[in-house]
Steps between C-alpha positions, in 0.01 A plus 500: 500500500643848413587743778203721589519840340550790743530871433860611437690655793412538863288790614392648831136560459274647762132502450226556741138409454220563741216252526352387831812620680716267281838671447753332270870565467655316201865398545762367260414168327776245444499311168324165529712187474431263212243242609302210360136572574389142458770372733471764778123547488460874437230717351627678190380858460571705187510879530443678169546878531713763333559672834805360678377632833188287477718191466706597804214595727299187407783257563582677825140485618455131419848355487526369856145370529371143460171436326321166534814359660736599221728800434475717190738516205486805274549538126538853363401646162520872424287496187228295340745377236745384767213324678411314179857374471505383860165323471629296207771341715364510856224284644322443833428872538224543756434876490577783258494856640446695181515872431249626244700786348848416377633530143152603398201612697338154471811278486394317815156419360652363178732285712195358683353389169836351393524301826147364482441452127843442348689329782180328628602562863166473676617421853740791564336779702528852349476809721487830312666797672479851364600844609284654224151345531367711218684297238320180604172560685453228763154384389598478133827317577334241721219450248711474186818329623567175687658655810462397861540835679544869420669741741630850480854534625402763754272261690752211520646529848713211626204331668272540199775385265557195720127430515454536124797276409407242765147480365634458146743226609221314680292516186795382290565212744138386485497518121821300481360238736187474290710476185728241659197300611347523154825394337535220752147378440553513125821306553310242709241461225779460245686258728186291555439485126859396437484233770176345376660459158757266655444126492589267783547557872879544480480763224227686688696494827814627327293774337363607841852564632591701190183712522558576869843630406347717228245646744778598739737609225769250600664194351310210653695270731287262702308175539135396470385195697183299564383315811213252537307505829211250468340615826615218727795705625750295299637755254746416230836672464541821307563383143684721252298581190726767351815698587699780339797728554747380760255225599471354150681183606211417736258481211690270266338188641159666473517459125444128551322488835457721806800486736499590873627849585849462649577865586427543874478883485245494220310219666471700826370808314249295303378311808441836672292632209300178479441491877372861492329449162613840377784673319805581710720796401853564626791721398686221323226256398130480423298184554169475312218264599263361236201327659416198285199272495466144626751555787775578253684829565776676309766740627778700336806666650713759315805705596460881495747782550257708707160457657211557259293818520140507614387511139724204416351302787142575395578408141666177608191415707283538190750308289508212749122467481519469121791257516327277755206458265738453206701232680184310586381528141829400343524200734145405405588534132815297562298225669248506216788481252642199682157336507454569130843387382636257760382170642423547868610149603833459320574875456589422138366700206154385394356445153433871443856601586640209298313625194663842544844343525429285196414810299825663614701189410338469158573867431865441596510191280436721198830681565828365358730313736230391742521178700279213393219456751262219591173504689421184696185404691559261790194299608535304826377145439215371718513809721122493552523152652782613733297806598189294573687229687726716718297821524509843339746639753746225410435570132577870550829414672588274208427777247717746695780241517483447123506877442804541727689219324426642156629842604802375693629257239424697183613836636420846374567411139164319494169655602271267692125565523197318635214523253259236628422274793787260437650651185821703502654688207871549430632764260868522421796410283444190288822345625361495854127447449528147364313176579816338635568783747140542611407133538821436695379748763217260585725195543561594864214493751363816661522526877153604618392521862757243613445249222644439153258536210596376155313659211556516127417767245392517136632775274365694207759721328507758223808657343436874481742545209268292284189667637286741305239690695439659839601390847148363546545291185830362633333401826221327308754313289683382813167385643427306180838328528431424868167337419665294229771389743242404763301300246811303405661430836546656840845624608577568134518807281397634164618797295238697313499460123315687228303183421353508851397858450329419172318210665378710792395791280310259278327358806402846620381596152290187478360556849369844401375366166319215679320740733397711203386194304289378792338842531432514125366142485774366277508190723245225445424142600521201267385148576673171410260202514583193707399163348398156625751272321251212496205684340687799350228722646571833675482493878630848579743776404798684643469881509816658359591870520626656176637843404480644150660839445354778288711393201351151514799321652457253785715521813587160643355423847846378598612864467215699651369268776826521706492879460138510612599299807804720569298821477199371694271558204429125500256554790264710287571298186437171676166614640394624157596168334313302768185706462519483118544122509209463747271701273602288201431184701150627575449565125627152407269336754208702366576347158447154650851391600423447866805286589749744346794591735683832472866499611663828609869544579588667832847649557694482824459876550122468476493199728692684773283811485312535831166562324523221244230287663265797531558581133429138398175488695382836358580393142303176537207673662478798265541300175281208607759242392458165681817435711503127410564597135793733583853365528798705624842398367814550711855404403689217664786729610247730664341205679833384641646839604287543814302175524363555851360840405367358175325211673315745725408722205379212284278377781327840504470506121350152494229624737374725219445193278774591250738221386880520486747384234881490516637634173834398341516195725830312482720810441558557872602286791175423675492319829252216481418542867395859438320404182283261697404779741419755229132533421550476120279337239710479185859470378609653168784326314738766371530534123873419524424142600223472241745600228751239621246218487588418138867596526648187657416177666533675838312811390168386637634397841436832683157545341417143595615560860281812530199311364560212741551742791172674423319168482645389836407831669155512342585810292398579145790540255507722191784537247571833333680576175366202303575576135467169306298182502791280605539701823125476562503124434792435741344714772167321464678163513681607819165579659499881474133599470524865395716719274526839338714626214511609139395153385152573631472878495705813525408768757199698376290798598166463675280524186721248319477267800121510487503404130759230563298345781186505285656279234723739311820309588 
């Protein structure tokens, strides 16, 4: 700061003024020493007057007095032009004592306008002083110019001068406090906005320390901690969330996980603030308390060079309220983020997070020089049985143990995720994510709750370098490979190939096309007559579902029936076929064929549906079809998969009066003991054995065994796929009473069946 300007030379000046018995004698004034107003805490007063005596008498009258606890420092200008120059370089001026008449009669008034309008100094207090009031009438000056007081020099005794300047300084101080508060509040709003833009608890906590430093105008050096107090009196330690400045080393562990606060001095200060639940201010440190929710409190401690002012304290109180809410919110967001992107049991990334990482990896794969990556799905074999047998808590411990082994043995170069109940995903370099490496990890047992548990895993893998598509597509491809591996053998693996993708996409396409076809009635029922081999007369028909596309092509049942079962559409399709066949049976009986039997195929998916029996009863009742003329066909493999359940189900079906046939008999591995217990009425010899009847001397052996078995068990036997007379002759000779096949009739629609039955065959 430049040395204050004083009038040249020393003068002995005597002046006497009379006002309320107040006599003044002005003595010599010594030049003021250079000072720093901001450091010493002074009020800066500028005297602007072309009369040197005014400068001397004013400084003498006020020089040794304190106002509002601070001394005065004077700046001197002897013209309006000199004042303009000073104002360009000097700041923190509280009061300007300004003469009206100087270079010109209204130089002081022009300077007022310059101060307010050009320099935009709104807080400095301006006191006009004039010895010639006529040049600036008081009322006009106060009305037209932004001044704070107007005095004639003759009325300014020492007391009145002191009173006038003191009043102006008080006004200036209040304005500055208001301005400081406004700036501080604006800074708090800005700081809060900046903080809320940060993601993650650590980033937010670090931002809080930086913003506190900005509010105080210092370089932040401190620590922010958190403490959990559940309410049972057992509080956790103070855990470091963020640190900066000379305490930065305390926060390095906080990047990974909260670490206990080791600094005893800081801990004592923080414990004091938390015990008193308020901010604590000292000359060398401030400790700020942020009251959190759910018994979780936060506290920050920062070094300061001097105690904060009253305004600083009030601003920090407001700031702490905002930060407390922000910390709660950012922790809530952090918890929500963890819940959204991480598995709560294993703490591994979940499917959503894995998809993000897959997208990042695929984007990197497009760059030259990238590492070849593989995505592997790891499905724990028979985990459901382990979970059911040993309990869900044991199963959870097993999953956590698997997750820990995957992370520990594969290291950071491979990302492990849990994307399903017992399915983990591994994403990493193709040299590490291999079947040999992964399957070897399951050769050793897992130690769970004091016992060794041996489990195996099945893998589905996809090489990302060969992959075309999104991360979601890559995950689907790996899932396709996993399903293929599980269908082949457990504890094995399968890499995804393009052929698998084509197969799956074709299945999905057909599934959608099948639903559309069913809705648009492109599906229909055809009937293949069943013949008495002795009389060659029709005794019934098998209802067969067919699909003809809009372009006239037929889709084989071998293709669309499995898809209907896989998609669940077979439930609606099966009911529709049953009802259609029942209505056709009623029509055939009305034409005079009273002993005609209608056979309807039932899939395993239909049979297991909980409402199958209700559906069967409703169909019989609503169509009026007699149950004794309805036969349901089930496959041999279906009959043997869950025989006990099937026996119970067949007993209930038999109560409706409907008969049961086992289709494709001889292709499975039936247990004769179960076969005796099944409430079935007919066995169907598979077309494979019918075809072999004429192929070799032994070709008829299986067909003959089925016929003999049926005879011994009292069951009717029918052969399907009979295509020539020789086959029919052999079957009849072996004692097979019934047959169906192209030799007698091809499948036909309902109207063609009516004509055929009425002699059109």
